[in-house]
C-alpha positions in Angstrom: 23.4 -24.6 -26.8 25.6 -27.5 -27.7 24.7 -31.0 -26.2 26.4 -30.7 -22.7 27.2 -34.5 -22.6 28.8 -34.4 -26.0 30.8 -31.3 -24.9 31.8 -33.0 -21.7 33.2 -36.1 -23.7 35.1 -33.8 -26.2 36.7 -32.0 -23.4 37.6 -35.1 -21.5 38.9 -36.8 -24.7 41.2 -33.8 -25.4 42.5 -33.9 -21.8 43.2 -37.7 -22.1 44.7 -37.4 -25.6 47.3 -34.8 -24.1 48.0 -37.3 -21.1 46.3 -35.0 -18.5 45.0 -36.7 -15.5 41.3 -36.6 -14.9 41.1 -35.9 -11.1 37.7 -35.8 -9.4 38.2 -32.0 -9.1 39.2 -31.4 -12.7 36.1 -33.6 -13.8 33.9 -31.4 -11.8 35.3 -28.2 -13.3 34.9 -29.7 -16.8 31.3 -30.7 -16.1 30.3 -27.2 -14.8 31.8 -25.6 -17.9 30.3 -28.1 -20.4 26.8 -27.8 -18.9 26.7 -24.1 -17.9 24.6 -21.5 -19.8 25.7 -18.9 -17.4 29.3 -18.1 -18.3 30.6 -18.6 -14.9 33.5 -16.9 -13.3 36.5 -18.9 -11.8 35.0 -17.9 -8.5 31.5 -19.3 -9.4 33.1 -22.6 -10.5 35.2 -22.7 -7.3 32.0 -22.3 -5.2 30.2 -25.1 -7.0 33.3 -27.5 -6.9 33.9 -26.8 -3.1 30.4 -28.2 -2.2 31.6 -31.7 -3.2 35.3 -31.2 -2.7 35.8 -28.8 0.2 39.5 -29.1 0.3 39.8 -27.8 -3.4 41.9 -24.7 -3.7 41.0 -21.7 -5.9 44.5 -22.4 -7.6 43.3 -25.8 -8.7 40.2 -24.1 -10.4 42.4 -21.5 -12.1 45.0 -24.1 -13.3 42.1 -26.3 -14.8 40.5 -23.2 -16.4 43.9 -22.1 -17.8 44.5 -25.5 -19.2 41.2 -25.8 -20.9 41.6 -22.3 -22.3 45.1 -23.3 -23.7 43.5 -26.4 -25.2 40.8 -24.3 -26.9 38.0 -26.0 -25.0 36.6 -23.0 -23.4 36.1 -19.4 -24.5 37.3 -16.7 -22.1 35.3 -13.3 -22.0 37.4 -10.6 -20.4 35.8 -7.6 -18.8 37.7 -4.6 -17.6 35.3 -4.0 -14.6 35.1 -7.5 -13.3 36.1 -11.1 -13.4 36.5 -13.0 -16.6 33.7 -15.3 -17.6 34.1 -18.7 -19.3 32.0 -20.5 -21.9 32.7 -24.3 -22.2 29.6 -25.1 -24.1 30.4 -23.0 -27.2 34.3 -22.6 -27.2 34.2 -20.6 -30.4 33.6 -17.0 -31.2 30.0 -16.2 -31.1 27.8 -13.1 -30.0 26.8 -12.5 -26.4 24.2 -10.3 -24.9 25.3 -9.0 -21.4 23.1 -7.2 -18.9 24.7 -4.1 -17.5 22.9 -4.5 -14.1 22.9 -8.2 -13.2 25.8 -9.2 -15.5 23.8 -12.1 -16.8 25.2 -13.3 -20.2 23.3 -15.1 -22.8 24.2 -16.5 -26.3 21.6 -15.2 -28.8 20.6 -17.5 -31.6 21.6 -15.1 -34.5 22.4 -15.7 -38.1 26.0 -16.7 -38.9 28.7 -14.1 -38.6 30.8 -15.3 -41.5 29.4 -12.8 -44.0 30.3 -10.0 -41.6 33.8 -11.4 -41.1 34.2 -11.7 -44.9 33.1 -8.1 -45.3 35.6 -6.9 -42.6 38.4 -8.7 -44.4 37.4 -7.3 -47.8 37.2 -3.7 -46.6 40.3 -3.7 -44.4 42.6 -6.2 -45.9 43.1 -7.9 -42.4 43.2 -11.6 -42.1 40.7 -12.1 -39.3 42.0 -14.6 -36.7 39.4 -14.2 -34.1 36.5 -11.9 -33.2 34.2 -10.9 -30.4 30.7 -9.4 -30.6 29.0 -8.3 -27.4 25.7 -6.5 -27.1 25.2 -4.6 -23.9 21.7 -3.9 -22.4 19.2 -4.5 -19.6 17.7 -7.9 -19.4 13.9 -8.4 -19.1 14.2 -9.4 -15.4 16.1 -6.1 -14.6 13.7 -4.1 -16.6 10.8 -5.4 -14.5 12.6 -4.4 -11.3 12.9 -0.9 -12.6 
């Protein structure tokens, strides 16, 4: 996991450099995304922000998440059966392990994927722009539950 404080500062710097206001609600969203290991949904972020800012709208959260995605400061993980999840701590392509029961997502500490990307390029002739590698399984907690 990247240093959450460093990620927070990177994200805020990019917003300021692009002349976006840092409202208290926007700061709360950025903090959640920079510090989260859980890959939250917009709804998860909304529930957390709403504790400190009860008048915040879900639209505000969506707009901030969309802006951060556009700036390349968060990674969006789309899933056909549910809400998208967001990674603000590692906003670049990296592997994920997803529990098919509880939907927990973790970032495994795996070897670099560049050799695999190079092999795909060599074998297909494609210029790889982006990639996504997800492993699906049952987490240890869910295995214990049966």
